[in-house]
Backbone as CSV, one residue per row, in Angstrom:
resi,resn,N_x,N_y,N_z,CA_x,CA_y,CA_z,C_x,C_y,C_z
1,MET,44.838,115.844,60.415,45.869,116.120,59.454,45.324,115.803,58.068
2,LYS,45.521,116.702,57.148,45.040,116.516,55.784,46.117,115.874,54.921
3,ILE,45.702,115.340,53.803,46.636,114.739,52.847,47.650,115.795,52.407
4,PHE,48.892,115.398,52.289,50.021,116.229,51.868,50.445,117.258,52.917
5,THR,49.964,117.122,54.144,50.410,117.989,55.222,51.775,117.510,55.693
6,ILE,52.678,118.425,55.910,54.007,118.050,56.411,53.875,117.699,57.886
7,ALA,54.286,116.500,58.222,54.177,116.014,59.602,55.271,116.629,60.469
8,PRO,54.987,116.862,61.735,56.036,117.334,62.639,57.061,116.225,62.860
9,ASP,58.276,116.624,63.161,59.326,115.637,63.399,59.049,114.879,64.695
10,PHE,59.278,113.577,64.677,59.126,112.770,65.879,60.047,111.563,65.791
11,GLU,60.216,110.888,66.909,61.089,109.719,66.986,60.346,108.586,67.677
12,LEU,60.447,107.383,67.088,59.830,106.180,67.647,60.799,105.017,67.496
13,PRO,60.668,103.979,68.314,61.537,102.804,68.155,61.088,101.943,66.975
14,ASP,62.066,101.349,66.291,61.738,100.394,65.235,61.476,99.029,65.864
15,PHE,61.318,98.002,65.038,60.972,96.678,65.559,62.075,96.049,66.397
16,GLU,63.300,96.594,66.326,64.404,96.094,67.148,64.679,96.997,68.353
17,GLY,63.873,98.052,68.502,64.049,98.961,69.625,64.984,100.134,69.356
18,ASN,65.511,100.239,68.139,66.406,101.349,67.786,65.589,102.595,67.459
19,PRO,66.017,103.764,67.920,65.250,104.980,67.627,65.333,105.360,66.146
20,VAL,64.200,105.757,65.592,64.126,106.207,64.197,63.427,107.557,64.201
21,ARG,64.078,108.554,63.606,63.523,109.913,63.562,62.990,110.184,62.151
22,LEU,61.798,110.725,62.084,61.173,111.017,60.795,62.057,111.907,59.927
23,SER,62.690,112.899,60.510,63.511,113.841,59.737,64.720,113.168,59.075
24,SER,65.109,111.985,59.526,66.247,111.294,58.909,65.922,110.808,57.496
25,PHE,64.644,110.789,57.114,64.241,110.353,55.779,63.976,111.521,54.830
26,LYS,64.010,112.745,55.353,63.669,113.915,54.543,64.590,114.031,53.332
27,GLY,63.971,114.155,52.152,64.723,114.293,50.912,65.264,112.987,50.367
28,ARG,65.088,111.886,51.082,65.621,110.598,50.629,64.531,109.628,50.202
29,LYS,63.410,109.634,50.907,62.363,108.665,50.650,61.003,109.296,50.861
30,ASN,59.998,108.701,50.228,58.619,109.091,50.508,58.136,108.270,51.691
31,ILE,57.427,108.915,52.604,56.957,108.255,53.815,55.436,108.335,53.861
32,VAL,54.811,107.225,54.200,53.372,107.188,54.407,53.142,106.864,55.878
33,LEU,52.454,107.751,56.589,52.155,107.530,57.999,50.730,107.021,58.125
34,VAL,50.563,105.961,58.891,49.241,105.398,59.130,49.060,105.280,60.627
35,PHE,47.983,105.844,61.128,47.673,105.766,62.544,46.435,104.920,62.717
36,LEU,46.558,103.814,63.425,45.450,102.922,63.651,44.686,103.342,64.897
37,ARG,43.408,103.115,64.909,42.567,103.482,66.047,42.342,102.278,66.961
38,GLY,43.385,101.658,67.399,43.274,100.479,68.265,44.308,99.450,67.866
39,PHE,44.271,98.340,68.532,45.225,97.281,68.260,44.637,96.278,67.289
40,MET,45.495,95.669,66.521,45.052,94.658,65.553,45.073,93.295,66.183
């Protein structure tokens, strides 16, 4: 994925286990996605 590419919509749990969908932020906030290549 290149910089400024529109990411596909997806849903993941937050730190409390509640589902969060990427599209729920559209037009409201800027989002930065970071994918790590392993565990910290």
